[in-house]
N, C-alpha and C positions, 0 to 999 in steps of 0.2 A: 663352440668346435668340434664339424665333425667326426664320425667314428673314422669314415674314409679318408679326412685329411692326417688325423692321426696319425694310422697307421700306415700311409702312405710313407711319414715319416726314415719309421721303423724300418719296414721293408726295403727302403736306400738304404738305408745304413746296411742292413742283414744282407743285397746285395753285391757292396762290399765285402763287406767280410768276406759273402761267399766267394764274391771272386779275387777273389787275393788268393783264400789259400786254396781253391782252386787250379791257384796256373804257379804256384808252388813247384808242382813238377816239371811244370812246361816251360821252368826259367831258363835253361840251357838252349831253347831255340828263341830266334830272336824275335816272334810277338810272343810267342809267353813273355819274353821280358819284357817285352813292349805294353800289353796287357795286362800283364804285376802292377808295374810302375802307374799305371792307372787305375786301377784298384786301389794300389797302395792308397795313393794320392787320395783317390774319392773316402775312400775310409775315413783318414786322417781328414779332410775337409767336414766329410761329416759329423766325425766326432767332435770336430774342435764348434761349429756352430750347434749341434744340441749341448755341448760343452755350455758357451755362450748363451744361447734363448733360457734353457732354465738356470745357469746363474741369475736373471734379471727376477728371478722368481723366488727358487729358492736353494740350499746347498744341493746340490749332487752327490746320491749318495748319503747323502747326512753329514756329507765334510766337512767340520770351518775349514770351509778354504776360504782364504781374505780373497774380498770383492765380488762375494757371491750372495747370493736372496736381496740383493739391491734392490727390491721393490720396498720389500717391509723394512727391510732399516731405513731407507729415506721417504718412509712414507709422510708426515708431518710434512715435510721439504716439498712432494710431490703433491700431496694436496693442499700447502699452500700457493705453492706456484702455478697447479692447476684454477683454484677460487682467481689467483689475481689477475690469469689469463684473462681468467671468461668477465669479472668485474670491468677489466681494463684496456680488454683487447676488443673482446670478442658484443659482450654486452653491455655497453660504455650507456649512459644514460644519453648522450647523443645521438649514438646511432640511433637508442630503440625511440627516443622523441620525433630524430629523424625521418624514422625509419613511418613510425606513424601518425606523421604530419602530412605524410605523402597518402594515405588511407582517408577514404570521404566516410568515416563508421558507419553515422547517420545512414547514409544512403544505403549501408549493406547492409544495416540491421531493419530497416524500415522494408529494402527489397529482402530479407532471410522471412521476416515478422508474413508481406503482402505473402512467400512461398506458402509456409508454414502453416498462414490462418484458416485455412478453410478442412485444414484433415480431421482425420476423427482423433484423436489421439491428441490434436488444440480444444477439440470442444470439449472432449471427456475432461481434460486437465482446465477448463475455462467453467465450468459448467461445477467443477469441484473445488474450484476456489471458492464462487457463488455462493453454494450450499456449507460449505466450513464456513465462508465470513458471516454470514446472515447466522448461523449457530453459536459464533461466536456473538455476537452482540447477548447482553445481560442489561433486558430491561430491570431487574430489583437496584442495579447498579447505575443507573443511567437516571430513571427515577427520579433521585433527588436532587443532580446535579439541574435536572428539568426545571423542576419545583423550585427549586434557589432563582434560580435565574427567572422565570416566569414573576415570584414573589419581588426580587430586587427590579426590574421589569413598571412593577404596578406599580410598588411603593416611589421611584422616579417621574412617573406619568404626570401629567404637568396637565391637571384638570382642565384650568381656563380654555386653553381649545377647544377642549372637548368640549365642554358646556358650551363655549359660545356657540361650538362646529352644528351640537343640537339645537340650539333657538334655533337656527338659520333653519334648519332642516325643516324643525318644524314647523317654522312660519309657512318656506320655504311649498313643501310638500303641502300647507293646507289642514296639515296634522293637526290641529288644535281648533279646526272648525269641523274634521270629524268626532274631533274627543269631543266636544262641547255638544252635535248633536244628537253622541250618542249617549251625552249622561242623558239631554233631557228627553230623551224617547223614553229611558232608564228610569226617569222620574215623571213621565205622563200616565206612562204604565201602570206604576206602582199609584196614583194619584188617583188612576180611571175607575180603580177596587169600591168596592163597595166599602170593608173594609175597612179604608184607607179614608173615606168620608166620617168611619163614625171616628176612628181615631184622632186626629185633623180636627174633628168637633169636640172628643172630649179634653185634647188635649189647652187647646184652648178658653170650653170651658171650666176646667181647672185652675188655670195660671188666669181667668178672671176672677173667678171666688177667693185666690187665695192671697190677691192683691191687697194691699191695704189702699180704699180708695179714703178723699180726702171730702168732705162739704158736700156738695152738689154732686158734685160726679157719684159719690158714692150713692147718691138715693136713683143718682141716672144708670148706673150700670147695674142694681139690685132692676128698676121697674124693666128695664129688659130683660136682664138674665131669667125676669120673672116669664116671659112669654117668647123666651127661644128654648132648643134644649139643644143635644148634641147631632142630631141630624143634622135638623136645621142650618146649625151654624157650620158644620163641617159642609153641606149640599154647598152656602155660600164660600168655604174657603176652597174647594174641591171647583168649583168652577172661577173662582175668579184665576185660583192658579194653574190648570189648564190651557185658559185664555192666555195668559200673561208666557205656558211655554210653547204653544204654538205660533202667536206674534215671534216671539225670538226666534223658533225656527226658520222664520220666513226672514230670506238671502236678505233683505234691503230693510229689515225693519228697524228703525233706529238701535233699539234696546241691544240688537244683536250685534249691529257694527259699533257700539259703545263696549258692549263685552269681550269682542272679541279685538279692537284696540289698547285695552286696560290689560289684556291676557298677552298683550303681544307685547305691549311697552316692559309688562314684571318679566319676562322669557328672554329680552335683549337686556333687562337692567339684570336680573341672576348671574351673566356672567365677567359684570364687575363690581357684584358686589362681597367686599374681603367675606363680611358674618359670613354668609351663606360656600363662596368657600370654603375659608378654615371648617364648617363643620363636615362638608362635604370630603374636605382632607381626611379629618378625624377619620370620618366615618371609613375612609377608606384606606385606614391603617390596619384599624380596628377589623376592618375584615378581611385584608390581606394577611394581616397573624396570627388570624384566629384558621383560616382553614386549610386545613390538609390535605395537598392537590397526591401527595407519592402515593397514594393506593391507588385511586382513581388510573393517572397516568401510565403505573407498571400492569395495571391494567390493558389498556390501551396499548401499550408496547410492548405486550405479550402478542397481542392478535395480529398488532401487525406483522407481529415474527413471525409467525402461527403461518400470514398469508403471505408474506414473500417466501417464505419456506415453501410452503404449495407453489409458489411461481418459479422458484430456482431449481427444483424439482422435474417439471416440464420440461421432458424431451428437443419440442420445440425452443425454448426462455434464449437458449442459446446464439443458435439459427438468426428466427426472429428477431432476438433484439440488442445481444450484445456483441455478437459479430458487422452486425450496420455499425452501428455507433464507435469501432475501432475504427472499421473498415474508411467512414466519412472521417475521423481522424487523420487517418494517416493523407488521405484526397486531401483534404485540408494542409496538411504540411505540405506534400511535395506542389501543392500550385503556389503554393508560397513562400518560393525563395529564402528571402531576406531573415523570415524564420528558422528555414534550414542552416542556416547559413551562422544563426547566433545558436541554436542548439550543437550545428559544432565545433562550434570556437569553446564552446561550455562545454560539453564533453572534453576534448581538447584539453582545454584547463585542467582539472580535474585528472584528467589520467597522466600529465607532466607533475603537478603535482603528486598526486600518487607515487610517484617513480623517483621525485626527488625524496620523499619524505622516506622509500623505503628500497633504493636499489643494490644498501647494503643488507638487505636483507639474502637477496640474491645469494650475493658470497656467504653468509651464515647459511643458507637455506640446502646445497651442497656439500660444507665442511658438518653440518649436522648426519647428512642421508648417509653420507662416508663414513667419519664415528661409531654409525649403529652396526659398521660390518667389521668382522676379526678380520686379522689380514688371510686365515684362508678363504674368507669367500669372497675378500677383495680379487683374493688372485682368478678362484675360478670365475670369476667376471670375468675378467680383464680375459684370461685365457680363452672364453664362452669368445669373447666379441672378436678379439684379435686371430684367436689359438690358431685359423687357418693357415693367415700370412705369416708366421711365428715356424708351421711344421715347415710352408715352403722354402721358409729359411734353410732349414734344416736339407730338407730333396736338391738343392740349388748348392749349396755346402758340397755335398759327393757327388753330384755330376757334375760342378763348376771343379772340382777337383780334380775326379776322374778324366776329365777331357787337360789337366792343367796336366795333369802326370803323361796323361800318353805324350802331349808337348814336351817335355822334358827327357820324354824316355829319346823320343825322333832324336833331340836337341843333342845329346848325348853320340846316339849312333854318328851322328852328323861327323859333329870335333872330334 
């Protein structure tokens, strides 16, 4: 309530009172009597309206006059009626739902998002969100979960398709030939060494000497050994081995074809060999249970987190990567009316459900807020909001009384 309107009511009463007193000496004249009647009626009307308005909020002059201080006395009833009015007339569930159903909330949300998307405030908020989200990642908590999932996946992994795929891949890519060639070249390289010749001769001489021969073979072997030494036997074996190795290295040599065919047959059989698969399964489970990957996974996640944090802190990250993704999502939604309709229906459904579940809380919220106010605060609040109009009631009472007083005085003179 403004001071101007508050003082205006008092001024109107003062004017009427001063006018009444000022016209007493002139009541012998016609104009004096008429003016006095007007001021008298204005004073009575102003005082009556002042009393009526004051009686709404408090006891006039603090006197225990009946039917005054109406608001404090009827506070509970007034609040109850107000809540009922809000819930059942102004903000009914049906009125709220009907009002919302006429609004395309999804369209408005998208429009507002597009309007604000490229503002500096939104960019800073998005970057702050990214940085906070990355910092919230806890490698120590995530690593055990990843390790458990990896071990579970590895334990349940069926080896048979993998072995079959691996065998077919080896054959299809001719990896068996490459392995065979690598092995043969490695063996040939070792066999060609001078030291290898003596090693092979020594092994064969030792084997022949230590074997228990019988009859004629014993005599024949001794005779042969007496004519040979490790160098001679080694050279013979070396030449024979190298010759066979080089033969197998030739693409079309029968021995090479036979060896590769045998390798491929055995590779194919492995995928259906239950004994081999069983051993591989046992080895797999033992290896999985024995591996502790939590530490390496934690270190890996910590490294990834550091890189993500550095990426999120770059000023251009939001502008270059985040905003285009959001804009593309918005454009995709706008170009798909069916999806927009589905989202809108879902949003409306959620709002209706929320209104149905919480409509009664509107009245409770109003009541809780009003109950927090004592009588004085509540009265001051009402007076501050409607006090200007109440003061004009008092002013109007004084003016109307003055006019009516003049009319009555006029009528008295006429009749």
